[in-house]
C-alpha positions, 0 to 999 in steps of 0.5 A, spaced: 501 220 935 495 219 939 491 226 937 484 227 939 479 230 934 478 236 940 486 237 939 485 238 932 479 243 931 482 247 937 484 253 934 491 256 937 491 264 937 498 263 934 496 260 928 491 266 926 497 270 927 502 265 923 497 261 918 504 259 914 506 255 921 499 252 921 500 249 914 507 247 916 504 244 922 499 240 918 504 237 913 509 235 918 503 231 921 501 228 915 508 226 913 509 223 921 502 219 920 504 216 913 511 214 916 508 211 922 503 207 918 508 204 914 512 202 920 506 199 923 504 195 917 511 192 917 513 189 923 520 188 921 521 196 922 518 196 929 525 193 932 528 200 929 523 204 933 527 206 939 532 208 934 528 213 931 525 216 937 532 217 940 534 221 933 527 225 933 529 227 940 536 230 939 533 233 932 528 237 937 533 239 942 537 242 936 531 246 933 529 249 940 536 251 941 536 255 934 529 258 935 532 261 942 538 264 939 534 267 933 528 270 937 534 273 942 537 276 936 530 279 934 529 282 940 536 285 941 534 289 934 528 291 936 531 294 943 536 298 938 531 301 934 527 303 939 532 307 942 534 310 936 526 312 935 527 316 942 533 320 940 530 322 933 524 324 937 528 329 941 531 332 935 525 333 932 522 337 938 529 341 938 528 343 931 520 345 931 523 350 937 528 353 932 523 354 927 518 357 931 523 362 934 525 364 926 518 365 924 518 370 930 524 373 927 521 374 920 515 377 922 519 383 926 523 384 920 517 385 914 517 392 915 525 392 913 522 388 906 517 393 904 523 399 904 527 394 900 522 393 895 521 401 894 528 402 893 528 396 888 522 400 883 526 406 884 533 403 882 529 401 875 526 407 874 533 410 875 536 405 870 530 407 865 531 414 866 538 414 865 537 410 858 533 415 856 537 421 858 543 417 854 539 418 847 535 425 849 540 428 844 538 423 838 530 424 840 530 431 840 533 432 833 527 427 831 522 432 829 526 436 825 528 430 821 521 428 820 520 435 817 526 434 813 523 428 810 516 430 809 519 436 805 524 431 800 518 427 799 514 433 797 519 435 792 519 427 790 526 426 792 525 419 794 531 416 795 534 422 800 527 421 804 527 414 804 535 414 807 532 419 812 526 414 814 531 408 814 535 412 819 530 414 823 527 407 824 534 404 825 534 409 831 527 408 834 529 400 833 535 400 836 532 404 842 527 399 842 531 393 842 535 396 848 529 397 852 527 390 850 533 387 853 532 390 859 525 389 860 523 396 860 516 396 857 514 403 860 520 406 857 518 403 850 512 407 850 516 414 851 520 412 845 514 410 841 511 417 842 517 420 840 517 417 833 509 417 832 511 421 826 514 415 822 507 412 821 505 418 817 512 418 813 511 411 811 504 413 809 506 418 805 512 415 801 508 409 800 502 413 797 508 416 792 511 409 790 504 406 789 502 412 784 509 411 781 508 403 780 501 405 777 504 409 772 510 404 771 508 403 763 508 410 762 514 412 767 519 407 764 518 411 757 518 418 759 522 418 766 524 411 768 529 415 773 523 416 778 521 408 777 527 406 778 528 410 785 521 407 787 524 400 785 530 401 789 526 403 795 522 397 795 529 393 794 531 396 801 525 395 805 525 387 802 532 387 805 531 390 811 524 385 812 529 379 810 534 381 816 529 382 821 525 375 819 532 371 820 533 373 827 525 374 830 527 375 837 525 382 836 520 385 831 520 392 830 513 396 829 510 396 822 515 390 820 515 386 815 512 391 810 512 387 804 513 392 799 515 388 794 509 383 794 505 390 794 508 392 788 506 386 784 499 387 787 499 394 785 501 392 778 496 387 777 491 392 779 493 397 774 493 392 769 486 390 771 483 396 772 486 399 765 482 395 760 478 390 764 471 393 766 465 388 764 460 394 765 463 398 760 463 393 755 458 393 750 456 386 749 453 387 742 457 384 736 460 390 733 461 393 740 465 387 743 469 386 736 471 393 738 473 392 745 477 385 743 481 389 738 483 394 743 485 389 748 489 386 742 492 392 741 493 394 748 496 388 751 501 387 745 503 394 746 504 394 753 508 387 753 513 390 749 513 396 754 515 391 759 520 387 755 523 392 752 524 398 757 521 395 764 525 389 764 532 394 764 529 398 770 527 392 775 532 387 778 533 380 774 529 376 780 523 380 779 522 376 773 517 382 771 516 380 764 513 373 766 510 376 771 506 381 767 505 376 762 501 372 767 497 378 770 494 380 763 493 372 762 489 372 768 486 378 767 483 377 761 481 370 763 477 373 769 474 379 764 472 374 758 468 369 764 465 375 766 463 377 759 460 370 758 455 371 764 452 376 759 446 374 754 451 375 748 448 375 741 451 369 736 456 374 733 459 376 740 459 369 742 463 368 735 468 373 736 469 371 743 470 364 741 475 366 735 479 371 739 480 366 745 482 360 740 485 363 735 487 371 735 490 370 742 495 365 740 496 368 733 502 372 731 498 378 731 498 378 739 501 373 744 505 370 739 508 377 736 515 376 733 517 382 737 515 378 744 518 371 742 521 368 745 521 371 752 513 371 752 510 364 752 503 363 754 502 356 753 505 354 760 499 358 763 494 354 761 487 355 756 485 363 756 478 359 758 477 352 760 475 347 755 468 346 759 467 353 758 469 353 751 464 347 750 459 351 754 460 357 749 459 353 743 453 350 745 450 357 747 452 359 740 449 353 737 442 355 740 443 362 738 444 360 731 439 355 731 434 361 733 436 365 727 436 359 722 429 357 725 426 364 724 430 365 717 427 358 715 420 360 717 420 367 713 423 363 707 417 358 707 412 364 708 415 367 701 415 360 698 408 359 700 406 366 697 410 364 691 405 358 689 399 363 688 402 368 683 399 369 677 405 366 673 409 360 672 415 359 677 422 360 674 425 355 670 433 352 669 437 353 663 434 346 661 427 348 662 425 345 668 421 348 673 425 350 680 425 355 685 431 359 689 429 355 695 433 349 695 439 354 693 437 359 699 436 354 704 442 350 703 447 356 702 444 359 709 446 352 712 453 351 709 455 358 710 453 357 718 457 351 718 463 354 714 463 359 719 463 354 725 469 351 722 473 357 722 473 356 730 473 348 731 471 342 728 467 341 735 463 347 733 463 345 726 460 338 728 455 341 733 453 347 728 452 341 722 448 337 727 443 342 728 443 344 721 440 337 719 435 337 725 433 344 722 433 342 715 429 336 717 424 340 721 423 345 715 422 339 710 416 337 715 413 344 715 414 344 707 410 338 706 405 342 711 405 347 706 403 343 701 398 340 704 395 346 706 396 349 698 392 342 696 386 344 700 386 351 698 386 348 691 380 343 692 376 348 694 377 352 688 381 348 682 383 355 679 387 357 685 393 357 685 393 358 677 399 354 676 398 349 682 401 343 677 407 347 675 409 349 682 408 342 685 413 340 680 418 345 682 417 343 689 419 336 686 425 339 683 427 342 689 427 336 692 432 333 688 436 339 689 437 337 696 438 330 695 445 330 697 443 331 704 445 325 709 442 319 709 438 321 716 434 326 712 432 321 706 426 319 710 423 327 710 425 328 703 421 322 701 415 324 705 415 330 702 416 327 695 411 322 696 406 328 698 408 332 692 407 326 687 400 324 691 397 331 690 399 331 682 396 324 682 390 326 685 389 332 680 390 327 674 385 323 678 380 329 678 381 329 670 380 322 669 374 321 673 369 324 669 371 319 663 372 313 667 365 314 670 362 313 663 365 306 662 363 300 662 357 302 658 354 300 651 356 307 648 363 305 650 362 298 647 360 301 640 366 305 639 366 311 644 372 316 644 372 315 651 380 312 652 382 317 646 379 323 651 383 319 657 389 319 653 389 326 651 389 328 659 394 323 660 398 326 655 397 333 657 399 331 664 406 328 661 407 334 658 407 338 664 411 332 668 416 333 663 418 339 666 421 335 672 427 332 672 428 325 669 428 320 676 422 324 678 418 324 671 419 316 671 416 316 677 410 320 676 409 316 669 409 310 673 404 312 678 400 315 672 400 309 668 398 305 675 393 310 676 390 309 670 390 302 670 387 302 677 381 306 675 380 303 669 379 296 672 375 300 678 370 302 672 370 295 669 368 292 676 362 297 679 357 292 676 354 297 671 354 292 665 353 284 664 354 282 657 347 279 654 350 275 649 356 272 646 356 277 641 356 283 646 362 279 650 366 279 643 365 286 643 367 287 650 374 283 649 375 287 642 374 294 646 378 292 652 384 290 647 383 296 644 383 301 650 389 297 653 393 297 647 392 304 646 394 306 653 400 302 653 402 305 646 401 311 649 405 310 655 411 306 651 411 313 647 412 317 653 418 313 655 415 307 660 417 301 658 412 295 657 416 291 663 414 297 667 407 297 666 401 295 669 396 294 664 398 287 662 393 286 668 387 289 663 390 284 657 389 278 662 383 280 665 380 280 657 383 273 657 378 271 662 372 274 659 374 272 652 374 264 654 368 261 650 368 255 654 366 257 661 368 250 664 375 252 663 374 258 667 377 254 673 384 253 670 384 260 667 382 263 673 388 259 677 393 262 672 390 269 673 390 269 681 398 266 680 400 272 676 395 277 680 395 274 687 392 280 690 386 278 686 380 276 691 374 272 691 370 279 690 374 281 684 373 274 681 366 274 682 365 281 679 368 279 673 364 272 672 358 277 673 361 281 667 361 275 662 354 274 663 354 266 662 357 263 668 352 258 672 352 257 679 355 251 679 362 253 675 362 260 679 362 255 685 367 251 682 371 257 681 371 259 688 372 252 691 379 252 687 381 259 689 380 257 696 384 251 695 390 255 692 391 261 697 396 266 694 402 269 698 404 276 695 412 276 693 416 281 696 417 285 689 410 285 687 406 291 686 399 290 688 393 292 683 387 289 685 387 290 693 386 297 692 380 296 688 373 296 692 368 292 689 361 294 691 357 289 695 352 284 692 345 285 692 341 282 698 335 277 695 329 281 695 326 278 700 331 280 705 331 287 703 324 288 704 324 283 710 319 278 707 320 274 701 315 275 695 
C-alpha cells in the first residue's frame, strides 16, 4: 500500500523484456489504489479489511502455485527440444560425409560418361543412315524422273508432267516428314540435295501455265484443252495447299504455292497490258475517239468470250465472268484516271465524259444484250468518282471558255471592220438594219450549252453560267468598240461612211439579244444607251449650227431656222425608222427631248433682250410657231403630245407674253410647280429676256421661289437641270478692279 516514489521509478530489467507485465502491474496497482481509497473514505468498510487481507493472501498463493506449474512445464519442453536438435546435428554430419564420398565416386567415373556420349552420337548417325538406306532405291530414281518430267513439259503434256512432279514432291515431302519426326536435320539436307531439280521443274511448269493463262482468251476459242489442263493443274496444287495448311505441323519447301491467286493475277495483267497503256494513247480528240471506240469493241468482244467459252473451262467457284468484269472495270478506271492527268483539249474531255457516263453503261457496251443478265457493273461503283467527274466537267468548261473567248474576239474584230465598209449594213425582210452578229453569237453559245446537255444537267448548268458570263463580257467589249468607232467618227464625220445605219444595226442586234436572263439586262442596257447616245450626238452635231442662230432679230423676223431644224430631224427620223419600234420610239422621244433642251438652252444664252412690247409680242409669236411646228413634226412621226417635252416651250412663252409684270410671281409659281428643276438662274434669264422686269419685281419673284422650294417627283423627267445658264456679268467696277 505504501510505495515510495523511488520504488515507482525503479526500472526492473524484467520490465524491459516484458512490457505487458509492466502494463498489467500498473493496472493492478491502479485498481488496488482505487479500492483502497474507497475503503478509507467509508469507515464502515474498515471492519471487513481483515477478511479482505485473508482472501487476497489465499489468492496470491493460488497464483504462485499455477505460475510454478507453468514454468516447470515450459522448462521440460525446452529440454526435449534441445535433445532433438543435438540428434539432428549428428544426422546432418553423417549426410555430409556420405555426399563427399559420392562426389569422389562421380569424379572417378567421368571418363566412362564421355565414352557413352560418343556411343549415343554414333547410334543417331546409324539411325539416320538406316532411314536413308531405306529410301535409297527411290532416291536413285529421282534424276531419271526429273529428266522424263522435263521432256513431258517440253512436249506440253502438262497433266502427265504434273502427275510426275506431284509424285516427286510427295516422295520428298514424305521423307522430310519422317526425318522431321525423328529430328534428323542433317539427313534432311541430304534429301533436299537429291531433290534440288524440283525447283527447276516447278519454274518450268509455272512458266508454261502462266503463258497459257496469258493467252486464255485466245486459247478458249482455238485450243480449250490446253487451257483446261492448266486450270486442272492449278486446282490440284490448290487442294494440296489447302490440305497442308489445315495441318500446319509440317510445311514442305515451296508451300503454299498459291497458284490460283497467281492465275487471277496473270489474267489481270493480261487484260491491263492488252489495252490500257496511257503512253501509247493519242489524247487528241480524234485519237482518243478511236481509242475509246477500240476499247468499247474489244472489251465487249472479250467479255463475250469469257461468258460463252471460258466459263465452261473453269470450275464454277472461280466465278470467272464476275471476276473478269471487275478486272476490266478496274483497269478502265485506272486507265481513264491516267488519261485525265494529261492536258486534254475540250473535244477529248467531252468524249471521255460521254464515254464514262453514257457509252460505258449503254446497250452498245456493258449493257449489251449478249452480256445480260450475267454481267452487272452497277455493283462495281462508278467508273470514275463523282468528284473526278465534277473536276473533269470544270476542266471542260475552262477549255470551252477559252475557245468561246477566242471565237468571240475574232467575231467582234470582223464586226468592227464591217462598220467601216463602203456600203450599208444588211437588212431583214422588214427593211430593218441588222448584222449576223447576234445570230452567230447566240448559235455558238446555244450549241455549246446543247452539247453539254448531252452529258449531264450539271455540265449544262456549268456551261450555261460560263456562256452568260462570256456574253456579258462580250457586250462590254462591243460597247467599247462602239466608243472607239465614235472617236474615229469625231475625227472625220465621213468615216465610217454609214455610221448611223451601223449604229442602228447594233441597236437591232441588241433587241435580238434581249431574251437573255435578267442578269445580262444591265449589260444590254449599257450598250443600248451608248448606241443611242452616239446617235443623238450625231443629231446634235447637225442641230447645233442652227441652234446657234437663235434667238436673234433675223429669227424673229421669220427665219426658216426651225424649218431647217425640222428637215434635219425628219432626215434622222427616217434613218431611225430602220430600227425596230421599241428602240425607234425611244430614239424619237430622246430626239424630241434633245431638240427641246437645245432650243431652251439657246433662248437662255442671253443673246437677246426685248426692247419693246412689240418685240416681246413678236418673240411670243415666234415661240408659238416654232413649238407648234416642232410638236406637229413629232406627232407626225408617231410621238404623242403626252410624251413630248415641248410643252415647256409653250409654258415659257406664257411667262414672256404676260403683259402685267406684277403678276409674274403667280405665273412663275405655276411654272416652277410644273417644272420643279427650274433654278433661280433660269428664271432670272427669262426675266432678262422680257426686258421689262424691274429690280423690285425680280426680287419679289426670286423671294417667292425661295419660299416655295420644289421637290422632284420620282417619275419627273428633268429638262432645265441639264441646261447651263451663263454667269451674270459683273459690274464694271468689279471687272476692272475700280469703279468708274
